[in-house]
C-alpha positions in Angstrom: -11.9 -0.9 -11.9 -9.1 -3.5 -12.3 -7.5 -1.4 -15.1 -7.6 1.7 -12.9 -6.0 -0.1 -10.0 -3.3 -1.5 -12.2 -2.6 1.9 -13.7 -2.3 3.4 -10.2 -0.1 0.6 -8.9 2.3 0.7 -11.8 2.5 4.6 -11.8 3.0 4.6 -8.1 5.7 1.9 -8.2 7.5 3.7 -11.0 7.4 7.0 -9.1 8.5 5.3 -5.9 11.4 3.6 -7.6 12.5 7.0 -9.1 12.3 8.7 -5.7 14.2 5.9 -3.9 16.8 5.8 -6.6 17.3 9.6 -6.5 17.1 10.1 -2.7 17.0 6.7 -0.9 15.0 6.1 2.2 17.3 8.4 4.2 16.7 11.3 1.8 12.9 10.5 1.8 12.7 10.8 5.6 14.9 13.9 5.5 12.4 15.7 3.2 9.4 14.2 5.0 10.4 16.1 8.1 11.9 19.1 6.4 9.3 21.4 7.8 6.0 21.2 9.7 3.9 21.0 6.5 5.8 18.0 5.2 5.8 16.4 8.7 2.0 16.8 8.8 1.7 15.1 5.4 3.9 12.3 6.6 1.9 11.7 9.8 -1.3 11.9 7.9 0.0 9.2 5.6 1.1 7.0 8.5 -2.3 7.3 10.1 -4.1 6.5 6.9 -1.9 3.5 6.0 -2.4 2.2 9.6 -6.2 2.3 9.2 -6.0 0.7 5.8 -3.7 -2.0 7.2 -6.2 -2.7 10.0 -8.9 -3.2 7.3 -6.6 -5.4 5.2 -5.9 -7.6 8.3 -9.6 -8.0 9.1 -10.7 -8.5 5.5 -7.9 -11.1 4.9 -8.8 -12.9 8.1 -12.4 -13.1 7.0 -11.3 -14.5 3.6 -8.7 -16.9 4.9 -5.9 -15.0 3.2 -2.5 -14.2 4.6 -2.2 -10.5 5.1 1.5 -10.3 6.0 2.9 -9.8 2.5 0.5 -6.9 1.9 1.4 -5.3 5.3 5.1 -5.6 4.6 4.6 -4.0 1.2 2.6 -1.2 2.9 5.4 -0.7 5.4 8.1 -0.6 2.8 6.4 1.1 -0.2 3.2 2.8 1.1 0.1 2.5 -1.1 1.6 -0.4 -3.1 0.4 -2.9 -0.5 -3.2 -1.8 -0.4 -3.4 -1.4 -4.2 -2.1 -4.9 -4.7 -4.4 -6.3 -2.1 -7.4 -4.7 -3.8 -6.3 -6.2 -7.1 -6.0 -9.6 -5.6 -9.1 -9.3 -3.4 -11.5 -10.2 -6.2 -9.7 -13.4 -6.8 -9.9 -14.3 -3.1 -13.6 -13.6 -3.1 -14.1 -15.9 -6.1 -12.0 -18.6 -4.5 -14.1 -18.4 -1.3 -17.3 -18.6 -3.3 -15.9 -21.6 -5.3 -15.8 -19.9 -8.7 -12.1 -20.5 -9.3 
């Protein structure tokens, strides 16, 4: 599972860097609202990331972990925040259980 999450994270970050280099955030938002279909995809992504962020906040609070870095990553780079949180979550669980 960890290998898959790492692969997804690195592939997503590479693609994100490419898109931001080519278009910037301004270009990204231009194309995100280019037509109603892309607008719908954008709003769907915002809703999904908001729900995932709420879960991260609740889970991090339960584990005694600061959620802010992951939420900032989510706001700036989308799925990178939740992917990194899931990668780090196991370490937090082991720390809480006293295994680290």
